[in-house]
N, C-alpha and C positions, 0 to 999 in steps of 0.2 A: 522512495518510489514504491508504488504499489506493485504487487505481484499477482499473477493470474491464479496461482494455486498455493496453498499453505503447506509446502513441503520442506521448508528450511530446517525445522526442528527435527524432522526425521533424518535429514542429512547430517545434522550434528551427531545424532546417535550412530549413524553409519560410520562416519569418520572416527568416532571414538572407539567403536568396536574394531575397526580395521587396524588401529594402532595399538590395540590391546592395552588401553589405558586403565581399564577397570573403573569401578565406582569411586568417586571422590567425595570427601565430606562436604556437606553443604557450606556455601560461603556465608560468613557472618557479616551481613551488611545491614546497617541500621540507618534509617532516615526518618525524618519527620515531615509530615505533609504541610506544605507552605512553600512559597517561592524560594528559588535558589537565591543566594545573596547577591545584592546589586554589586556590579563591578565598577570600580572607578575608572572611567574611560575618558578620552578626549573627544572633541567634536570631529576631529579628523579620523578618517578610516585608516587604521594602522594594523600592521601584522600583530603587534603586541595586544591590541584591543581584541582582534578576532580570536587570537589564541586564548586569552584570559576568559572571554565570554564563553567560548566553546567548551573549555575544560569545566566550567561551572554547569553549563546546560546539559552536557553529555556525561556528567559524573555518575558513578555507581549509585549515589544517593537518589538520583532521579528514577532509578529502577526501570529504565526503558520506556517511560512516558506512554505506556499503552493506553489506548482509549477503547472503551470506557474504563474508568477506574480512578482511584485517588491520585495516582502518579501523573496522570494527564492533568488533573486539577493543579498539582504542584507546578508542572511546567507552565501552564497557562497563567497561574498566579505570578510567576516570574516575568513573563512577557508583559502582562497587563501592568505590573509594577514599573517596568521600564518605560512603557508608553506614557504612563502618568508622570513619571519623573522627567521625561523629555518634553512634556507639555502638549502632547497630542490629544485631540478631542476623542472622548469615548464615542464609538459608533456601533455598539452592540445593541442589546435589548435593554429597555427601561433605564436609559441613561448610564449604562455600564459599558465596559469594554468587552463583555462576554455575550455570546450568542449560543444558547443551549441547542444542541444538534440532535442528540440521540435518545432513544429509548432502548430497552433490551427486551427481547422476546425469550421467555424462559419456559421450557417444557414443563407442563404439569404432569409429573410422572404418574401420580395416583389416578388421574382422569384419562390417561392414554393407554390403550391396549389394542392389540390386533387379534382377531379370532379367525380360525380356519378349521372347519369340520369339528367344532366342539373344543378344539384346543385354544387356549389363551396364551398369547405371547406378551411379555412384559417390556415396557419401555425402559431403555437404558440397560437392559439385561439381554433380551432376545433381539431387540431392534433399537436402533439409534436414529431418531428423526433429526432433520435439519429444518430450521425455519426458512421459508422461501419467499413469502410475500404477504401483504396484509390479508389477502383472500386466497385460500388454497382449497382445492377440490376435496370432496369426501371420497374416501376409498370404500365406504360401506356398500356392499353389493357388487363390487367390481370384480371382473374375472382377471386372473393372472395369466400373463403370456410370457414365454421365454424370449428374452430380448437378444440373446446371443452373448458375445464377449465384448466388453468395452474395448474400443480401439478405433478401427476404421469403419467406414460405411459398409464394407464387405463382410464384416464380422458381426454387424448389428442389424436387427430386424427393421424392415421398412416402417417408418412412422405411421403410414396409412393403416397398418394392422393394429395399432395400439390406442386409438382414440377411445377415451372413456375406460381404459383398462389399466391394470397395474402391471408394468413391464419390469421384469427382473433380469439383471445382468450379472454375468460372471466377470472376473478380473483376471487378466493373464498373470503368470508368475513374474517375479522380479528378475532382473538380469542375473542375480546370484543364485537363482533357482528356488528361492524362498517364495511362499505364497504371496500373491499380490493383494493389495487392498485399496489402492488409489484409483479413483475415476474422476473425471472432470465434471463436477456437478453442474456448472454453468452450461457447458456444452451439451450435456445430456438433457438438461431442462429446455434448452433452446430447440434441440432436435425433436424432443418428444413433448412439446408444449401442450398437446391436446390429450395427453394421458391423464388418468386419474391419479396415478402414483408412479414413481420411479424408484426401484429397489436395487441396491447393489449388495450382492451376497459375499461380503468380505469382512464382516464384523469380527469373525474369529481370528483373522490374520492381522487386524489393526493393532498397532502398538498401544499399550496401556496409556501412555502419556497423550498420544493423539486422540484416543477414545475419550479421555477426560476433557481434552481441549475442545473437541467437537461437540461434546455433551454440555458444555457451558452455555451460558446465556448468549444469544446472538444479538449483536447491535443492529439497529435499524433506525431510519430517519424518523424524527418526530412528524406526526401527521402524514406519513407516507400514503400516497394513493396508488391504486393500480394504474398502469399505463392505459391511455384511452383506447388502445387497440386490443386490450386484453381484459377479460372478466375475472380470471382466476389462473393460478399456476398449479401444476401437479404437486402432491406431497413428494418428499424425497426422504428416504431412510436407508440405512445399512441394516442387514439382517445376518444372523448366524446361519451356519449351514443347516441346522435342524429346522429353523423357520423357513428357509428357502425350499427344503425338501417338502415340507408340509404345504407350502403355497403352490408348488407345482405338482404335487402328488407323486414325486419321484426324485431321483438324483439328477439335478440340473446338468451335471457333466455328461450324463448319458442320454440326454434329450436333444431333439433337434431345435434349432432356432425357429421361433414362431409357434412352437407347440403350446397348446392352451393348458392351463392348470385349473386350480380350484377358485371358488369365490371367497373373497375375504370380507370380514366385518370389522367392526370396531371404529375407533376414532383417535385422532391425535390432536391434543389441545395445547396451545401456547398461551401464556399470560404476559401482558405488557407491564413493564415497570420503568421508572425514570432511570437515566444513566448519567454518569459523570463523564461528559465529553463536551468541550466548548471550543468554538472558534473565538479568537481574539481579534477584534476589529477596532481600528483607530484611524483617525483622519488628521493629516497635516493640512490645514486649511490654506488654500491658494491665495496669492497676493492680489490677483486681478478681480475687481468686483464683477466683471462680465463673465469670467471663466471659473470662478471659485466654486460654483455649484456643478461643475463637471469634474470627472475623476479619472486619474490613471490608477488602476488597481495593481497592487503588487502582492504576490502570494508566495507562500512556502507552506510546509505542513509541520505542525508542532508535535506530532505523535511519533512513536516508533512501536516496536513489537513486544516490549515488555521483558520478561525474564523466564528462565527455566528453573524448575525446582531442583533438578539434578545438574550440577555443573560438569563441564568438560575441561580438558587441559587446553588453555589458550594457545600455546605455542604449537602443540601437536595439530590442532585444528587449522591453524594458519599455514603450517608447513604442508599439510595435506591439500588445502585449497589452492596453494600456490602452484601445485603440480596438477591436481586432478580437477579442481573446480575453480579456474581462474576468474570466472564471473560470479562466484558465490552462488546465491540462490537462483541466479539466472541460468546456471548450468544444472542439468539433471543429476541427482544423487546416483552414484555408481561406485562399484568396487574398483580399486586401483589395480593396474597390471603389475606384474613383478618388477618390471623396469621402473615404473612410476613409484612403487614402494621403495625401491633403492634410492631414488632421488629424494623422496620425502624423508627417509631416514637420515640421509646426508645433511639435509637442512636442519632436521631436529637435533641431530648430534652436535652440530655447531652451536645451536642455541643452548643445549644442555651444558656445554662447557662454560657458558656465561651465567646461567641461572637455573634453578630447579623448576619443576612443574608448577604452573600457576592455575589453580582452579578458577573458572570463570563461568558465570551463569547469566550475566546481564547483557542484553542487547542495547548497548549504549547509544547507537544511532548517531554517532558524531557526524558522519557525512550525510546520512539519510535520516532526517533532513535537518540535523543540527546545524549543518553548514548554511543551508538556505535561511533558517530561522535567525541565526546570528548575523548573517549578512543583512537581512532586513532591518534588524535593530540598529546596526551600525549605519545603514543608509538613512534610517529615520533620524538618528542623532545628528548626522552631518547636515541633513536638510533642515532640521529644526533650528540649527545654528545660523541658518540663512546664507545667502538670500533664498527666500522661498520661491518655488515655481509659481507661474500664473494660475495653473489649474491645481485643484486639490489632489493630494496623493492618498489613496485609500489602501491602508495596510491590512491585509487579511491573513492571519495565521490560522490555516485550516486544521481542524482536528480529523481524526479517523480516516486519513488518507490510506493508511495501511489496511483498513477494512473495506476498501473499495471506493475511495474518493468521496466518502460520505459527507465530510465537512464542506467540501467545495460544492457538492451536489445540493446540499441544503442552502448554502449561501446564494448560489445562483438562482434557486427557486424563491428564496426569501431575503433578497438583498436589502440591506438596511439603508441604502441610497437608491434612488430610481435607477433601475437597471440600464435604461437607455441613456443615462448620464455618464456611464463608464465608457470612455473613448478607446481604451486599450487595456490589456492585461499582460503583465510581465511575471512569469513564474520561474522560480529557481528551486531546484531539487537535486541534491548531491553535487555541489560545486566545489568541494574541497580536495579533490584528488586529481586524476587525469595524467599521472606520470607515465612514462614509458613502461615502468614495471607494473602498472595497473592494466594497461590495454595497448594493443598495437597502435602506433601512431601517436601515443601520448607524449606530452611535453608540457612545460610551463605555459599556462594560458590556453591549453587545449579545452575546447567546449563543443559539445554536441548541440546543434541548433535545430529546434523542432518547431514547426507551425508558423514560422514568421511570414510566409507568403501564402498560406492556405486560405486566408480571407482577404488580405490586403497586400498588394504588391508594394504599395508605398511604405508600409511598416517594414517589410523585408529590406527595402532599399535604405531606410533610416537606420536599421540595425547595423548594416554594413558601413554606412557613412560615419556613424559615431565611432566605430572601431578604426576606420581608416585615418581619421584625424588625430588619433592618439599617437604619442611617440612610438617609434618602432619597437622599443624595448618593452612597451606596455600593451601592445596589441594582443588580441586573442586570435587563436587559430580555430576557425569555424569548421566543423565536420558536419556536413549535411546528409551523410549517407543514412542516418537513422530516421530521417524525415521522409524517405522514399515511400511512395504508396505501396502498401502491402508488406512493409518490412516486418520480418517475423517477430522482432522484439516489441512491436506495437507501442513504442514510447509515446506517440501522440495520444493514445487512449489511456495511458497509465499514470498520468499525473494531473494535478488539480486544474490546470489551464483548460482542459477539455470541456469542463462544465460551463465555462465562460464562452468558449468558441461555439458550443452548440446553440447558444442564443445569439450568435452573430457578432460577438465582440472580438475584434482582432487580438490575437495572442502571439506571444513569443515565449518559448520555453528553453531555458539554458540548463544543461547538466554536463558535468565533467565525465559522466559515464560510470559504468559498473566496474567492479573489482572483486578480488577474492574475499573481501570483508562484507560484501553486500548481504544484508539480512543475516549476519553472523554476530556472535558475541564479540568478535574481534574488531568491529567497527568502532574504534576508539580514537580520541583526539590525538594520540601520539602518532598516528599514521597519516594525518592530514598534511598536505603539501601547502604550507601556509603562505609562501610567496605567490604561488599560483592562485590560491584562494583569495588573497588580497587583490591580485590583478583582476580577477573576475568580478569581485565585489565593487571595486572602483569603476570598472566599466559599466556595471549595472546602475550605479549611482548616476553616471553621466547619461546613460540611455533614458532612465526614468525622468531625469531633469529635462532632457530634450523633449520628451513626449509631454511633460507638464508645461513647457513654455511655448508649445506650438499654438498659434491662434486658431488653427483649423484642425478638425479631427483627421486622423489618417483615413483615407478613402477605402471603403469596402468595395472591391471590384471583382470578388470571386463569389460563386454561388453559396448561399447559406444553406445549411442542412436542416432537416426536420429535427427540432430539439428533442423529440421523443424517440427518434430512431437510434438503433444500436450504433455505437462508435465504430467507424471503419477507417483504418489508416490507409 
């Protein structure tokens, strides 16, 4: 599942420091680029098949499946190979199973600089730019204004004062008193969309690993266009304290919010290159001549978040998160209280009696979203064995979900089947956990249900009916609380189904919810609840088959949104 801010790697460092683990030697993992080995499986959906496939797909050799990059190609090679072996039709580009999705925007360091009163500041040294959009405003000749401190509207300048200007923000200190560096780029860009540039004066405090990560090439959609309501976005960059003082003509900490500074010059230049990131698209052709050109779309995402160059101790991190961050990356990184550290130590001591420290640097993504990916392959295998549903089943394994639902966004805009021929979309993301030890109310068959009635009451009723007719021991337990309007977790906006829903396609999203291993190196196959995973997968098989055999489309009886509007839950 996608996150709103990329803070999880910083959290890993925090946990490691708190537990005084020290620096560990780099893991020696070797892998060759090319699909994971095909697993000998049966046409039935079994616990053993789910386990065997997931251990292969979320293995260390897959290096976290990050997109763009060669490891995402390795993952998608495996998926395409399985679709081919099962006899599904390729439905990507040019007769293949693949749909290329991304390009990367790379900063041209030599061509990028900022000038203030004769001083020149260097890209990636004095300031760190982020790519925002295909068209960004020029900062040349713009006046700098003090934006206040990132946080609430009360601590930030009125956007009316910043149109056409470069607005510079400070960042409050971290809870442990260390200098802060994080600010929400998306929120600042939305609030100050009419500015020429948005500057965050926190580059000095930014950890070196984060600085390198943010300075890397930025993935973007192929052929991306500006929204019709917007001509350009402001530039966005972090600056050192020295650059901030030059831009404002004094120490920002001693200046009033809204104070005007100097005029800046220079330019920021990004270059576009091709990227390794692919959707895998396959069709199981329906059996009914009148319905086989309509589709039930089934989706998961094939990527995860890669690996760290510096490993941490697996058990220490997991013990820390069990107490301090039970939601993994969905909980803010913070220091543990003395009582919490005592509990962490007790867990860790019990593990140390069993085994020594285990260096770990790979975000395996077994649950996120290895579980959804493997469930889809198993469902495809079961359906291919027959009997086939009347409608065709469109399997879309989206890439770059972790970069902001980019694969789904691209497919929704460039569907390889007529978009209005898709009658419904079923999305699965993180369906392998859900135990009571993962979250309150968890149990075998626990599922968070999102979006099932947001466009179609009939779809929501069907989702319930399919579950009700299953044997009691096989039923799922639906939790609708995360589908509430305005829920702070915003799950409706955080997975791939949203890009189908914004075009009026009825969707249902199933997830077993978050846990301590979410977006952590500890999200590994050994922690999956396989009996529950099997229960959810077999339910999805039945639901997709029910949708595929309906002679009529589920009725859309709720208002459709503007497809270009911002997602709101």
